[in-house]
C-alpha atoms as one frame of an Amber mdcrd trajectory, in Angstrom:
protein
   0.102  -0.140  -0.269   2.780   2.174   1.057   4.295   2.038  -2.453   1.750
   2.505  -4.236   1.103   5.507  -2.066   4.731   6.765  -3.521   4.375   5.867
  -6.763   1.256   7.428  -7.252   3.051  11.029  -5.397   5.681  10.680  -8.053
   3.822  10.697 -11.231   2.087  13.672  -9.494   5.463  15.596  -9.102   6.408
  14.079 -12.679   3.413  15.976 -14.066   3.822  19.223 -12.307   7.172  19.304
 -13.430   6.016  18.725 -17.159   3.579  21.530 -16.940   5.644  24.378 -15.896
   8.433  23.020 -18.760   5.710  23.559 -21.288   4.260  26.800 -19.606   8.208
  28.177 -20.528   8.233  27.037 -23.782   7.746  30.030 -26.272   4.681  29.818
 -28.901   5.049  27.705 -31.801   5.221  30.277 -34.772   2.070  30.571 -37.110
   2.675  28.829 -39.818  -0.867  29.769 -41.785  -0.206  33.276 -41.076  -2.743
  35.244 -43.397  -1.523  37.485 -45.746  -2.925  40.894 -44.663  -4.877  43.150
 -46.555  -3.941  45.039 -49.406  -5.269  48.701 -47.339  -6.930  49.435 -44.138
  -9.657  50.591 -46.161 -13.069  49.511 -45.333 -15.280  49.199 -48.638 -18.339
  49.665 -47.327 -17.290  53.136 -46.057 -15.919  54.475 -49.217 -18.295  57.601
 -50.721 -16.633  58.335 -53.807 -14.964  57.052 -56.734 -12.920  58.704 -59.402
 -11.266  56.859 -62.560  -8.741  58.754 -64.811  -7.956  57.170 -67.805  -5.362
  58.509 -70.647  -6.542  59.486 -73.125 -10.036  59.000 -72.181 -12.544  61.246
 -70.498 -12.817  60.215 -66.262 -15.645  58.803 -64.595 -16.530  59.952 -61.585
 -19.214  57.906 -59.316 -20.671  58.559 -55.588 -22.854  57.172 -52.872 -25.704
  58.865 -52.660 -28.254  57.342 -49.392 -26.606  54.249 -49.997 -27.172  54.167
 -53.789 -24.167  54.376 -56.104 -24.924  57.106 -59.507 -22.738  57.980 -62.325
 -22.167  61.583 -62.030 -19.837  61.784 -64.957 -19.716  61.359 -68.157 -23.461
  59.771 -67.422 -25.583  60.784 -65.368 -27.238  57.017 -64.348 -27.515  54.513
 -61.750 -24.626  52.871 -60.995 -23.850  48.475 -61.704 -23.917  47.483 -57.924
 -22.114  44.487 -58.535 -19.210  45.716 -60.798 -18.686  48.861 -58.213 -18.421
  46.380 -55.333 -15.887  44.265 -57.634 -13.961  47.577 -57.740 -14.552  48.403
 -54.194 -12.970  44.932 -53.096  -9.646  45.834 -54.533  -9.042  47.783 -51.307
  -9.138  44.041 -48.759  -8.095  41.721 -51.284  -5.667  39.562 -49.704  -4.424
  37.741 -53.180  -1.380  39.705 -54.248   2.607  40.111 -53.688   3.882  42.937
 -52.689   7.213  43.352 -54.859  10.946  45.206 -54.053  10.633  48.838 -55.255
  13.626  49.009 -55.639  14.301  46.360 -57.409  11.660  47.260 -60.187  11.794
  50.637 -62.809   8.368  52.029 -62.973   8.683  52.824 -66.696   8.944  49.382
 -67.234   5.834  48.284 -65.525   3.935  51.082 -67.401   3.725  52.924 -64.168
   5.523  56.234 -65.080   2.961  57.552 -65.316  -0.024  54.756 -64.999  -2.107
  54.573 -67.857  -5.491  54.704 -65.433  -5.838  55.678 -61.524  -8.876  54.928
 -59.314  -9.218  57.132 -56.441 -11.337  55.717 -53.636 -12.067  59.024 -51.524
  -8.502  60.396 -51.205  -6.968  57.093 -51.470  -4.997  56.194 -55.114  -3.822
  53.476 -56.561  -2.694  53.352 -60.151  -2.970  50.573 -62.735   0.045  49.181
 -64.459   1.183  46.868 -67.420   0.018  43.339 -67.416   2.763  40.848 -65.810
   4.669  39.238 -68.788   4.977  35.889 -66.931   0.926  35.489 -66.302  -1.758
  37.784 -68.285  -3.920  37.473 -65.689  -1.568  39.447 -63.383  -1.179  43.239
 -63.431   1.304  45.372 -61.595  -0.482  48.020 -59.257   0.734  50.931 -56.929
  -0.307  52.500 -53.774   2.098  55.509 -53.105   5.361  54.556 -53.255   4.454
  50.407 -52.780   4.624  47.953 -55.991   1.941  44.867 -56.306   1.378  42.079
 -58.035  -2.364  41.408 -58.413  -4.893  39.634 -59.929  -6.429  41.337 -62.881
 -10.276  41.294 -62.641 -11.677  44.842 -63.047  -9.333  46.654 -65.162 -11.633
  46.014 -68.104 -14.772  47.738 -66.229 -12.017  50.463 -65.468 -11.082  50.952
 -69.166 -13.737  50.537 -71.153 -16.856  52.852 -71.716 -18.018  54.015 -68.778
 -21.892  52.857 -69.572 -20.602  49.409 -68.585 -20.524  50.291 -64.884 -24.319
  51.537 -65.598 -27.335  49.913 -63.875 -28.950  47.173 -66.186 -32.257  48.211
 -64.743 -33.875  51.169 -66.893 -36.265  51.794 -64.575 -33.493  52.342 -61.655
 -33.350  50.599 -58.018 -36.546  49.687 -56.355 -38.833  51.530 -58.851 -42.339
  51.517 -58.083 -44.523  52.590 -61.088 -47.713  54.720 -60.775 -48.798  54.659
 -64.880 -47.589  52.692 -67.911 -48.172  53.533 -71.173 -47.701  50.903 -74.095
 -48.295  51.692 -77.756 -51.640  49.636 -77.107 -51.742  49.777 -73.544 -52.399
  52.137 -71.153 -52.554  51.507 -67.234 -53.024  53.880 -64.458 -52.675  53.116
 -60.794 -55.683  54.642 -58.506 -56.474  53.702 -54.741 -53.373  51.038 -55.080
 -55.475  49.121 -57.975 -54.444  49.040 -61.565 -56.762  49.589 -63.727 -56.779
  49.780 -67.933 -57.753  53.568 -69.494 -57.996  51.530 -72.890 -60.303  48.241
 -73.783 -58.808  45.228 -73.411 -59.928  43.045 -76.844 -59.397  39.944 -75.151
 -61.597  39.458 -71.767 -59.413  36.698 -70.858 -56.174  38.954 -70.275 -57.616
  41.727 -69.008 -57.969  40.559 -65.050 -56.698  42.704 -62.235 -53.442  39.643
 -61.682 -52.569  40.189 -65.293 -52.652  43.952 -64.987 -50.367  43.309 -61.981
 -47.795  40.925 -63.727 -47.307  43.166 -66.436 -46.608  46.336 -64.095 -44.500
  44.008 -62.039 -42.264  42.666 -65.117 -41.815  46.329 -65.641 -40.330  47.216
 -62.192 -38.154  44.210 -61.900 -36.649  44.560 -65.667 -33.175  43.956 -66.263
 -31.308  44.476 -69.627 -28.438  42.164 -71.158 -26.469  45.461 -71.989 -26.687
  48.660 -71.952 -25.012  50.784 -74.570 -24.455  54.601 -75.978 -27.080  55.525
 -77.857 -26.505  57.414 -81.308 -29.808  58.256 -83.260 -30.004  57.262 -86.688
 -32.061  59.982 -89.096 -32.853  56.928 -91.669 -34.119  54.704 -88.725 -36.980
  56.745 -87.173 -38.322  55.200 -84.008 -41.417  52.559 -83.999 -42.660  54.199
 -81.036 -42.624  55.276 -77.477 -43.140  54.215 -74.190 -43.691  56.437 -70.884
 -43.358  55.313 -67.277 -44.616  57.401 -64.322 -42.787  56.709 -61.443 -44.145
  57.350 -57.376 -41.816  60.263 -56.513 -39.463  60.102 -59.358 -39.865  62.245
 -62.776 -41.457  60.557 -65.342 -39.508  58.119 -67.826 -39.668  58.518 -71.708
 -38.670  55.556 -73.634 -38.317  55.217 -77.444 -38.879  51.945 -79.684 -35.355
  51.642 -81.468 -35.954  47.776 -82.675 -38.166  44.844 -82.006 -36.382  42.330
 -83.545 -33.901  40.913 -83.826 -33.233  42.535 -80.431 -36.020  44.427 -78.105
 -34.225  47.945 -77.759 -35.336  50.634 -75.993 -33.651  54.054 -75.948 -33.683
  56.952 -73.402 -32.599  59.939 -75.627 -32.342  62.181 -72.587 -29.738  59.842
 -70.912 -28.087  58.957 -74.305 -27.958  55.456 -73.751 -30.296  52.185 -74.838
 -31.116  49.037 -73.152 -31.128  45.701 -75.242 -33.685  43.010 -74.204 -33.770
  39.354 -75.472 -36.889  38.462 -78.094 -38.324  36.443 -75.469 -39.186  39.797
 -73.702 -40.216  41.263 -75.734 -43.844  39.963 -75.505 -43.526  39.822 -72.023
 -43.197  43.713 -71.826 -45.572  44.422 -74.437 -48.934  42.278 -74.118 -50.744
  41.180 -70.595 -50.465  37.502 -69.843 -53.418  35.540 -71.213 -55.276  33.807
 -68.842 -54.546  30.006 -69.031 -56.576  27.495 -66.733 -55.153  25.542 -64.322
 -54.140  21.803 -64.569 -56.486  21.062 -61.261 -59.234  23.020 -63.155 -58.121
  21.022 -66.878 -58.502  18.362 -65.280 -61.699  18.218 -63.417 -63.360  19.357
 -66.957 -61.793  16.022 -68.197 -62.872  14.042 -65.283 -66.750  15.388 -65.854
 -66.788  15.029 -69.773 -68.519  11.352 -70.386 -66.300   8.674 -72.118 -67.193
   8.103 -75.201 -69.134   4.430 -75.753 -69.558   2.548 -78.829 -73.537   2.133
 -79.059 -74.422  -1.704 -80.317
């Protein structure tokens, strides 16, 4: 019994001794230390962007009440996804810092840089692509040189219209009037009504009116381009949209085939849609019997029998 007690006591002292030794050891180095963010700026706090391009007009974009708007050279709501992609450069960890003393700025096309982006008061200068990897590009911030993913250069170097919102109505638009060549709808006391008689009674119900209006309110174009009026091709009609608490919009129908194209001459842009979208935008949806009613009708129909 005495031997077992001494053995247990010896083991206790051994454990305490090992604990003291481990506690005194220096911490192990962090082998998976995360690359720091490219800058300390928070993308969500940026309020103003200015893109300068050699030989091209600058682009100015500002956040107003949480929504990005292009101020120059166009005056349109901005494409939020593409603006966010540009802002994410501030916090990217996917880069490699170069030794500035070992590179020549002129060889990297950073003296001067053909493109620069100003995030409030922080300027990033974009140089040439890497000769070893066309998906990487040189970047200069103050006196520091980096090589990072070439993910947004196309947006910065292209026409400003590429940064425009694909929605012709802007963000969260709510209609109170919709005037098409063959239809004129108006919102009165919370209900939509047609100011012109609808020929087909199957598609003149409240559900059909609401569906058409919602299609316009959530409309997204395939692309936005500059509008250059052709004197030899006059507009094929026009569409007027009344917006709640906003200025009414006027669109010119430029083409219906092979693309459906609507122009806003006052903004100098045109919106391109697919042929499939044309019928949904210009006509009321036709009411179709649902599957349950159709099945019930079939069940009530007496089967055909051969008379003797």
